[in-house]
DRENLOPA-716363 format. One record per residue: residue in one letter; residue number from 1; x, y, z of N, C-alpha, C in turn. Coordinates in pm, whole numbers, plus 32768, in hexadecimal, padded with zeros to 4 digits. Each point is the difference from the previous one (the first is absolute). Example, Ala and Ser with C-alpha at 12.3 -4.5 7.8 and 13.67 -1.06 7.14 Angstrom:
! residues 2
[fitor "A",1,[8527,7DC7,830C],[7FA7,8077,8000],[805A,8078,8000]]
[fitor "S",2,[7FDD,8069,7FB8],[8052,8077,8006],[7FB3,806D,8049]]
This chain:
! residues 103
[fitor "M",1,[7C40,8386,88F3],[803B,7FDC,7F68],[7FCC,7F6C,7FD0]]
[fitor "N",2,[7FC3,7FEE,7FB8],[7FC8,7F7A,7FCA],[8069,7FC2,7FCD]]
[fitor "L",3,[8033,7F8B,8025],[8051,7FBB,7FC7],[800A,7FB5,7F85]]
[fitor "M",4,[7F74,7FD1,8011],[7FBF,7F8E,7FA7],[802D,7F8C,7FDC]]
[fitor "L",5,[800D,7FC6,809B],[803B,7F75,7FFE],[7FD9,7F92,7FB4]]
[fitor "F",6,[8029,7FB0,7FD2],[7FDB,7F8A,7FB2],[8058,7F72,801B]]
[fitor "P",7,[7FA2,7F9D,7FEF],[8063,7F8C,804B],[8049,7FDA,7F98]]
[fitor "D",8,[8079,7FEB,8032],[806E,7FF5,7F97],[7FFA,7F7B,7F92]]
[fitor "H",9,[7FCF,7F8F,8025],[7FD6,7F9D,7F7D],[7F8F,8055,7FAD]]
[fitor "Q",10,[7FB8,8051,8022],[7FA8,8048,7FB0],[8049,8065,7F99]]
[fitor "F",11,[8052,803A,8054],[805F,8066,7FA5],[8042,7FC1,7F9A]]
[fitor "A",12,[8064,7F70,802C],[8047,7FE0,7FB0],[7F9C,7FA0,7F7B]]
[fitor "C",13,[7F97,7FE5,801D],[7FB2,7FB3,7F75],[7FD8,808E,7FA9]]
[fitor "G",14,[7FE6,8061,805A],[7FC7,8065,7F9F],[806B,8044,7F9D]]
[fitor "L",15,[807E,8003,8047],[8058,802F,7FC1],[803D,7FA8,7F8A]]
[fitor "A",16,[7FFB,7F86,8028],[8027,7FA3,7FA1],[7F94,7FF2,7F7E]]
[fitor "L",17,[7F80,8031,801D],[7FB3,7FD2,7FB3],[7FDF,809A,7FA1]]
[fitor "A",18,[8047,806C,8037],[7FDF,807C,7FCB],[807D,8034,7FBC]]
[fitor "I",19,[807C,7FD8,800B],[8066,8011,7FBD],[806F,7F9D,7FFE]]
[fitor "G",20,[7FE5,7F91,8042],[8075,7FC6,8004],[8011,7FB2,7F91]]
[fitor "K",21,[7FC5,7FD3,7F87],[8030,7FD1,7F89],[8037,808B,7FA1]]
[fitor "E",22,[7FD3,805E,8008],[803D,8074,7FA8],[8074,803E,8026]]
[fitor "A",23,[7FF4,7FDF,8092],[8098,8051,8043],[8063,7F80,8008]]
[fitor "Q",24,[7FD6,7FAF,7FD9],[804B,7F61,801B],[8039,8000,8086]]
[fitor "L",25,[7FB2,8007,804F],[8022,7FF1,807D],[7FF8,7F69,8041]]
[fitor "T",26,[8064,7FCC,804A],[800F,7F74,8032],[7FBF,8017,8085]]
[fitor "R",27,[7FDF,7F6C,8036],[7FB1,7FF5,806E],[805D,803D,8083]]
[fitor "E",28,[808B,7FFF,7FF9],[8055,8038,804E],[7FF3,80AC,8005]]
[fitor "E",29,[800A,8021,7F81],[7FE3,80A1,8015],[7F98,8037,802F]]
[fitor "I",30,[7F95,7FB1,7FD7],[7F63,8033,803E],[800F,8007,808F]]
[fitor "Q",31,[8039,7F6E,8044],[8021,800E,8084],[8053,805F,803B]]
[fitor "K",32,[8070,802E,7FC4],[8052,806C,8017],[7FC4,8079,8011]]
[fitor "V",33,[7F8E,8024,7FA8],[7F9D,8063,8003],[7FA4,7FFF,808D]]
[fitor "V",34,[7FD5,7F8B,8000],[7FAB,8002,8077],[804A,801B,8091]]
[fitor "E",35,[806D,7FB4,7FF1],[805E,8025,8091],[8023,808C,800A]]
[fitor "F",36,[8007,8045,7F96],[8031,8098,8008],[7F75,8048,803A]]
[fitor "Y",37,[7F91,7FF3,7FE1],[7FA8,804A,8028],[7F86,7FB8,8066]]
[fitor "R",38,[8061,7FA4,803A],[7FAC,7FB3,8092],[801C,8041,8065]]
[fitor "V",39,[7F66,800A,8022],[8010,806D,80A6],[7FF2,7F90,808A]]
[fitor "D",40,[7FDB,7F82,7FE8],[7FF3,7FBF,8065],[8010,7F69,7FCE]]
[fitor "K",41,[7FC8,7F9F,8045],[8018,7F7A,7FDA],[7FC1,7FED,7F79]]
[fitor "D",42,[7F84,8026,7FF5],[7F83,7FD0,7F94],[7FE5,805F,7FA5]]
[fitor "N",43,[804B,807C,8028],[7FCE,8082,7FA6],[804A,804E,7FAA]]
[fitor "V",44,[7FD3,8041,7F89],[805A,805F,7FC7],[7FC2,807B,7FE0]]
[fitor "R",45,[8047,805D,7FF2],[7FDA,808A,7FFD],[7FFD,800E,7F71]]
[fitor "Y",46,[7F57,7FE4,7FC9],[7FF2,802E,7F7B],[8004,8059,7FD4]]
[fitor "R",47,[7FC7,8084,803C],[7FFD,809B,7FF8],[8083,800C,7FD3]]
[fitor "E",48,[8070,7FF9,8051],[8093,802A,7FE8],[802F,7FC7,7FA2]]
[fitor "F",49,[7FD6,7F79,7FC3],[8024,7FDC,7F81],[7FC2,803C,7F8A]]
[fitor "C",50,[7F8F,803A,7FF1],[7FB7,802C,7FA2],[804C,807C,7FFA]]
[fitor "D",51,[8004,805B,8083],[8043,8085,7FC8],[808D,7FFD,7FE4]]
[fitor "M",52,[8051,7F9E,8026],[8074,7FED,7FA0],[7FED,7FE1,7F77]]
[fitor "L",53,[7FBC,7FC2,7FD9],[7FDB,7FE4,7F78],[7FDB,8075,7FB5]]
[fitor "E",54,[7FB4,804A,801E],[7FAB,8061,7FCE],[806B,8070,7FF4]]
[fitor "N",55,[8050,8017,8054],[8072,807C,8004],[8084,7FDD,7FDD]]
[fitor "A",56,[8012,7F72,7FC2],[8094,7FE0,8005],[803D,8060,7F91]]
[fitor "F",57,[7FD9,8034,7FB8],[8054,8046,7F85],[7FA7,80A1,7FF9]]
[fitor "T",58,[7FB1,8003,806D],[7FDB,80C0,7FFF],[7FDF,8015,8089]]
[fitor "V",59,[7FDA,8088,800A],[8012,8008,8085],[7F68,803D,8035]]
[fitor "P",60,[7FAB,7FD0,8057],[7F8F,8009,804D],[7FD8,8097,7FEE]]
[fitor "H",61,[7F6E,8004,7FC0],[7FD9,80A8,7FEB],[804E,8031,7FA5]]
[fitor "L",62,[8023,7FB2,7F7F],[804C,8073,7FA4],[7FC5,8077,7FC7]]
[fitor "E",63,[7F84,7FF1,7FE9],[7FAC,8043,7FC6],[7FF9,808B,8047]]
[fitor "K",64,[8038,7FFE,808B],[7FF0,807A,8055],[807A,802C,7FF6]]
[fitor "K",65,[807D,7FC6,7FD2],[806C,802D,7FF6],[8051,7FFB,7F7E]]
[fitor "P",66,[7FB5,802C,7FA3],[8020,7FEA,7F53],[80B0,8027,7FE2]]
[fitor "M",67,[802C,8044,8025],[809E,8006,8004],[805B,7FA7,803A]]
[fitor "T",68,[7FD0,7FBA,8047],[8044,7F92,803A],[8048,7F9F,7FCA]]
[fitor "L",69,[808D,7FEF,7FF6],[803A,7FBB,7FA6],[8008,7F5C,8020]]
[fitor "V",70,[7FCD,7FA9,7FBC],[7FFA,7F6D,801D],[8050,7FB2,7FBA]]
[fitor "A",71,[8033,7FB0,8063],[8086,7FC1,7FDA],[7FBF,7F6A,7F97]]
[fitor "R",72,[802D,7FF8,7F92],[7FF1,7F9D,7FB1],[8057,7F90,7FEB]]
[fitor "P",73,[7FC8,7F6E,8008],[8078,7FB9,7FDD],[8021,7FF2,7F6F]]
[fitor "P",74,[8084,7FE1,7FF8],[8035,801E,7F69],[7FB6,7F94,7F9E]]
[fitor "E",75,[7FF9,8015,7F9A],[7F9B,7FBD,7F74],[8030,7F73,8014]]
[fitor "G",76,[7F97,7FA7,7FE7],[8049,7F8D,8026],[8026,7FA5,8062]]
[fitor "T",77,[7FE6,803F,8070],[8047,7FB2,807A],[7F9C,7FC3,805A]]
[fitor "L",78,[7F7A,8002,7FCA],[7F80,7FE4,8059],[7FF8,7F5D,7FA5]]
[fitor "G",79,[8021,8014,7F98],[7FC6,7F72,7FA6],[8055,7F89,8014]]
[fitor "R",80,[7FDF,7F86,8008],[805D,7FAA,8000],[802F,7FB8,7F6D]]
[fitor "V",81,[7F94,8025,7FA7],[8020,7FCE,7F7B],[8000,8083,7FB2]]
[fitor "S",82,[807A,802B,7FB2],[7FEF,806C,7FAE],[7FCC,7FDB,7F6E]]
[fitor "L",83,[7F8F,8067,7FEB],[7FD6,7FD8,7F74],[8019,8046,7F73]]
[fitor "G",84,[8084,806B,8027],[802B,8034,7F82],[7FAA,8061,7FDD]]
[fitor "K",85,[8023,803F,7F85],[7FB5,8080,7FF2],[7F95,7FE8,7F98]]
[fitor "F",86,[7F92,8036,800D],[7F91,7FDA,7F9B],[8033,803C,7F52]]
[fitor "C",87,[7FD6,7FB2,7FB1],[8048,8007,7F66],[7F9B,8048,7FBD]]
[fitor "G",88,[7FE2,807F,7FED],[7FA1,803C,7FB1],[7F6D,7FF5,8036]]
[fitor "W",89,[7FF5,7FF0,806F],[7F7C,8017,801A],[7FBF,8076,8010]]
[fitor "P",90,[7F8E,802C,7FFD],[7FA4,7F9F,7FDF],[7FF4,7FDF,7F61]]
[fitor "K",91,[8054,8019,7FBB],[7FE9,8007,7F6F],[7FED,7F68,7FE3]]
[fitor "N",92,[806F,7FC4,802D],[8009,7F2F,7FF0],[7F59,7FF7,8048]]
[fitor "S",93,[7FF6,7F5D,7FAC],[7F7B,7FCF,803C],[803C,7FC5,8085]]
[fitor "V",94,[7F9D,7FD7,8057],[801C,7FC5,8077],[806A,7F87,7FEC]]
[fitor "E",95,[7FE9,7FA5,7FAE],[8038,7F7C,8002],[80A7,8040,7FC5]]
[fitor "E",96,[8010,8068,7FBA],[808E,8029,7FC4],[8048,8043,809C]]
[fitor "T",97,[7FB9,802B,8043],[8038,8064,8073],[8020,7F7F,806A]]
[fitor "C",98,[7FA1,7FA8,800A],[8035,7F74,8051],[8050,7FCE,7FD9]]
[fitor "A",99,[8018,7FDF,7F93],[8075,7FBC,7FBA],[808A,8066,801D]]
[fitor "C",100,[7FF3,806F,7FEA],[8079,8068,8010],[8010,7FE2,80A6]]
[fitor "C",101,[7FB1,800A,8050],[801B,8013,8092],[8026,7F65,804B]]
[fitor "F",102,[7FC4,7FAA,7FB9],[8012,7F82,8070],[8034,7FA3,7FA1]]
[fitor "G",103,[8052,8029,7F8C],[804F,7FCA,7F97],[7FC9,7F73,7FC0]]
């Protein structure tokens, strides 16, 4: 099996650039991810990390098993900030919708 090993510093930089800001990850949190997927002193199991992200809320090869029940997280548990309900969208203008949702 090809583990697709990446240098830990390259993995940490890529993670920070790709999702660090959007996920509001601190350096300590990124380092915890690096430590979790570390395989030796200098390398990280990148393929395992990608597989975990890809299959976090689904089942691999679901198209072959369409009747499988997939567990979903409760609504609103994945976001850090609640945006509230959309007020009349798409009828309202963008400005009205943004004002309603973002106060």
